N, C-alpha and C positions, 0 to 999 in steps of 0.2 A: 504494500500500500504506500503510494507516494504522497507525501505532504509537503507543501511549500509554506515557509514562514518568513514573512517580511520583518525587517527591523531597520532602524535608523531614522525613522520619521521624527518630527518634532516641530518646535516653534523657532523660526529664524527671522531675522530682519531682512528687509529688501537689500539685495546685493550679496547676501550671505550664501553659504554653501552647505549642502548636506550630501551624505552618501547613503543610499538605501542598499540593503542587502536582501537577497532572497535565497534562503538555504533550503535545499531539497533533501528530505529524508527518504530512504528507500532507494530502490534501484530503478532508474529510468531506462526503459527499453524503447528503442526506436525513436530516440530524440530527433526532432525535426527543427524546432525553433523555440525561442523564448522571447518574452517581452515584458515591458512595463506599460501599464494602463493607468488612467486616473479618472476619477469621477468627482466633480465639484457639486455642491448642493444645487439641486434643481436642473442639473445638466446630465446628458447621457455620458456613459463611460466612453473614453476616447483612448486611442493608441498614442503612446508617448514615444516609445523606442522599441525596436525589435531587432533580434539577432538570430540569424539562421545557423544551422549546423555547419555550414560552409564558411561562416564568418561574415556574411553580408549583413550590414546594419542599415536601418532605416529610421529616420526621425521625423516627428511632426515638425512642420515648419515653425511652429511657435517655440520650439526648444532647440532647434539647430544652432550649433555653435556654443551652446550653454550646457547641454546634457551629454553624457557619454555612457553608453551601455557596454558592459563587459561581462565576461564569464570566466570563472576559475574552475576548470573541469576537475582538478584534483580535489577541490573542496566542495564540489557540487553546488556552487554558489554563484549567483548572478548579482551584478551590481548596477546601480544607476548613480553616477556622479552628477550632481546638480550644482551648477555654479551660477552666479549672477541671478539669483532667484528673485522673482517678481511676485507681487500679491496675487496676480492671476494664476500663479502656479499652485495656489492653495487648493488642496483636494485630498481625497483618499487615494493612495497609490497602491495598485495591485500588481503582483507579478503573475505571469502565466507561462506555462510550459506546454508545448504541443508535441505529442508524439505521433507515431503512425497509427496509434490505437485510440487515444483519448486526449482530452485537454484537462490540465490541472490549474487551479487558481489558488492563490494565497488568500488570507483573510483580510489583507489590507493594512496599511499604515498611514496615519494622518500626517500630512505636511501642511503647516500653516506659515505663511509668509506675511509678516506685519509690515505695514507701510510707515 
């Protein structure tokens, strides 16, 4: 049974940085891609950054140049480095792992950027 657990969220001032981590427990078979998503109050969940098994990354236009997604295979952990944070980045951030067989989601971590 695979479980994803996010950490690293919190309260930060505008212009600050945070690094989110998504640790996977269990054995992931048929890994295809992973990513970070966020959902702000009253809005739909949106893709922030994705990383395929071949190393291809994709970012939402709103975070390009500020956020970096990475993965440490040895630690079975994915990261999202967030720099130059803005109030509009405030949301619950979720990690997602997609395999050939199913999709796994974490429980989410709150990121709040104060102006």
